[in-house]
C-alpha positions in Angstrom: -13.3 65.0 -58.0 -11.4 67.4 -60.2 -8.6 67.7 -57.7 -8.3 63.9 -57.5 -8.0 63.6 -61.3 -5.4 66.4 -61.6 -3.3 65.3 -58.6 -3.3 61.7 -59.9 -2.3 62.8 -63.4 0.5 65.0 -62.0 1.8 62.4 -59.7 2.1 60.0 -62.7 3.9 62.8 -64.5 1.5 62.6 -67.4 0.5 65.5 -69.6 -3.2 65.8 -70.6 -2.1 64.8 -74.1 -0.5 61.6 -73.0 -3.4 60.8 -70.7 -5.7 61.4 -73.7 -3.8 58.9 -75.8 -3.9 56.3 -73.0 -7.6 56.6 -72.3 -8.9 57.6 -75.7 -10.6 60.6 -74.2 -10.2 63.9 -75.9 -7.4 66.1 -74.4 -9.8 69.1 -74.1 -12.3 67.0 -72.2 -9.6 65.9 -69.7 -8.7 69.5 -69.2 -12.4 70.4 -68.6 -12.8 67.5 -66.1 -9.8 68.8 -64.2 -11.1 72.3 -64.2 -14.6 71.3 -63.1 -16.2 72.5 -66.4 -17.4 69.1 -67.5 -18.3 65.8 -65.7 -16.9 62.6 -67.1 -19.2 59.7 -67.9 -19.0 56.7 -65.6 -17.1 54.8 -68.3 -14.6 57.7 -68.6 -14.1 57.9 -64.9 -13.4 54.2 -64.7 -10.9 54.5 -67.5 -9.2 57.4 -65.8 -9.1 55.6 -62.5 -7.5 52.5 -64.0 -4.8 54.5 -65.9 -4.1 56.9 -63.0 -4.2 54.2 -60.3 -7.0 56.0 -58.4 -9.0 53.9 -55.9 -12.2 53.2 -57.8 -14.4 53.5 -54.7 -13.0 57.0 -53.9 -13.3 58.4 -57.4 -16.8 57.0 -57.8 -18.0 58.5 -54.6 -16.5 61.8 -55.6 -18.1 61.4 -59.1 -21.5 60.7 -57.7 -21.3 63.7 -55.4 -20.5 66.0 -58.3 -23.3 64.4 -60.4 -25.9 64.9 -57.6 -24.8 68.5 -57.1 -24.7 69.2 -60.9 -27.8 67.3 -62.0 -30.2 68.4 -59.3 -30.9 71.7 -57.7 -29.5 70.8 -54.3 -32.3 71.8 -51.9 -34.3 70.5 -49.0 -36.4 68.2 -51.3 -33.2 66.6 -52.6 -31.9 66.1 -49.1 -35.2 64.6 -48.0 -35.4 62.3 -51.0 -31.9 61.0 -50.4 -32.6 60.5 -46.7 -35.8 58.6 -47.6 -34.0 56.4 -50.1 -31.4 55.5 -47.5 -34.1 54.8 -45.0 -36.0 52.6 -47.5 -32.7 50.7 -48.1 -32.3 50.1 -44.3 -29.5 52.7 -43.9 -30.7 54.9 -41.1 -28.2 57.8 -41.3 -30.1 60.0 -38.8 -30.9 59.1 -35.3 -34.6 58.5 -34.9 -34.9 61.1 -32.2 -33.5 63.8 -34.5 -35.6 63.0 -37.6 -38.6 65.2 -36.6 -36.3 68.1 -35.7 -34.4 67.8 -39.0 -37.6 67.6 -41.0 -38.9 70.6 -39.2 -35.7 72.5 -40.0 -35.9 71.4 -43.7 -39.5 72.6 -43.9 -38.6 75.9 -42.3 -35.8 76.4 -44.8 -38.1 75.8 -47.7 -40.7 78.2 -46.4 -38.0 80.9 -45.9 -36.6 80.2 -49.4 -40.1 80.7 -50.9 -40.6 83.9 -48.9 -37.3 85.3 -50.2 -38.2 84.4 -53.8 -41.5 86.2 -53.5 -39.7 89.3 -52.3 -37.7 89.5 -55.6 
């Protein structure tokens, strides 16, 4: 996401100061967004997309990816939860014949992770 924002700003030949004026978002925050130190709010990302002519779908997908990675410890439980949500919504992203194998691998990863933590 940070690269999308920075590349779009540069392609528009806007300084962070000018973008700040156009979006009413603090210049320091824009810099932090571009450096991956902060995550914009959904409203901020929509403003930036409008001003920078970024495809809203593309930037929102990138934004959600960053939010998921930042807000949650990305582990096997998160992967399983996302997979279950998708399945509940009727979006089967994993072939049925592979589900047991994937769940087994995820369980094994979690077991190994716990064993490693106990060794510390």
